[in-house]
Structure formats: C-alpha cells, structure tokens
C-alpha positions in Angstrom: -18.4 -8.4 -5.2 -18.8 -11.3 -2.8 -21.4 -13.9 -3.8 -22.8 -16.7 -1.6 -23.5 -19.7 -3.8 -26.0 -20.9 -1.1 -26.0 -24.5 -2.3 -26.4 -23.5 -6.0 -28.7 -20.4 -5.4 -26.2 -17.7 -6.2 -27.0 -14.7 -4.0 -25.0 -11.5 -3.9 -23.7 -10.6 -0.4 -21.5 -7.5 -0.5 -20.6 -5.1 -3.3 -18.2 -2.1 -3.5 -18.5 0.9 -5.8 -15.5 3.0 -6.7 -16.1 6.1 -8.8 -14.9 9.6 -9.6 -11.3 8.5 -9.7 -8.6 11.1 -10.4 -4.8 11.0 -10.4 -2.2 13.8 -10.7 1.5 13.7 -10.7 4.0 16.5 -10.6 7.7 17.3 -10.2 8.9 20.6 -8.9 12.3 21.6 -7.6 13.2 17.9 -7.0 10.0 17.2 -5.1 7.7 14.5 -6.5 4.0 14.7 -5.7 1.4 12.2 -6.6 -2.3 12.7 -5.7 -5.2 10.2 -6.1 -8.8 10.7 -5.1 -11.8 8.5 -5.5 -15.3 8.0 -4.1 -16.3 4.7 -2.6 -19.3 3.0 -1.0 -20.1 -0.5 0.3 -23.5 -2.1 0.0 -25.0 -5.5 0.8 -27.9 -7.3 -0.8 -31.0 -7.5 1.4 -32.6 -10.7 0.1 -35.9 -10.0 2.0 -36.3 -6.6 0.4 -34.7 -7.7 -2.9 -32.5 -4.6 -3.1 -29.0 -3.3 -2.3 -28.7 -1.3 0.9 -25.7 0.7 2.1 -23.2 -0.7 4.7 -20.8 2.2 4.4 -22.3 5.3 2.8 -20.4 7.1 0.0 -17.2 8.9 1.0 -14.2 10.3 -0.8 -10.6 9.2 -0.2 -7.7 11.5 -1.0 -4.2 10.0 -1.1 -1.1 12.1 -1.4 2.5 10.8 -1.8 5.3 13.3 -1.6 9.0 12.4 -2.1 11.4 15.1 -1.1 14.7 15.6 -3.1 16.6 14.0 -0.2 14.5 10.8 -0.6 12.2 11.4 2.4 8.7 10.1 1.7 5.4 11.2 3.2 2.1 9.5 2.6 -1.2 11.2 3.6 -4.7 9.7 3.6 -7.7 12.0 4.1 -11.4 11.3 4.1 -13.9 14.0 3.1 -16.2 13.1 6.0 -16.7 10.7 8.9 -17.6 7.1 7.7 -21.2 6.2 8.2 -21.7 2.5 8.9 -25.2 1.1 8.8 -25.5 -2.1 10.8 -28.9 -3.6 10.6 -30.5 -6.9 11.6 -30.9 -7.8 7.9 -27.1 -7.2 7.3 -26.1 -9.4 10.2 -28.5 -12.1 9.0 -27.0 -11.9 5.5 -23.5 -12.2 6.9 -24.5 -15.1 9.2 -26.2 -17.0 6.4 -23.1 -16.6 4.1 -20.8 -17.7 6.9 -23.0 -20.8 7.6 -22.9 -21.8 3.9 -19.2 -21.3 3.9 -18.7 -23.6 6.9 -21.1 -26.2 5.4 -19.2 -26.2 2.1 -15.9 -26.4 3.9 -17.0 -29.3 6.1 -19.8 -31.1 4.3 -19.8 -34.2 6.6 -20.3 -32.2 9.8 
C-alpha cells in the first residue's frame, strides 16, 4: 500500500491485492518444473467518494520455470486475460495530489 501523509492527514493512495496463490514443483526425467499462479488487482482510494476503486481489474498470473537436464532454462509468463486499466479524473487527481505533497516534503522551502 502507498500512503500519502498529506501533511499529517494520512490518506491511502494505492493498494494491491494478491490472492489465490498456488505453487507446484516437480522433477521428471531430469527436467525440473516449477509453476506459480496468483490473482492480483490494483486499486486507488477515491477520497471524494470515500471508497477504493479499481485501477487494474483482477487478473491471474501464471508463471512457469522449466530447467532441462542439460541446464537450459525457460521462463513463461501468462495472463488469463487482457489487463483492464481504469484511468479516471479522480485517479489522476489523487496521483497529482500525492506527488505535490511529496515534492513539498522534499523541498519545504520552495
């Protein structure tokens, strides 16, 4: 989670959710296979609405690592669907406000 301290008024900005994680490992005829999958989403806090709203809607990541008996390695990344990004005026304002506070905190005399 990313939090904007906003001059002492702690406001959440961005949050990530990871769920449904699974890992498998196997060895067969000298070939090592590792598989991991998880679901993920990214949301931001809309201060005007007082609720979390999606930036990247839930998707599933599948990772596969295969090491052949000769040492050759293959790494595969698959997504279960296209990524859906939601760019809204409220999201852009939230990012701008957090950035402005960061710059102010970094350079208080400017």
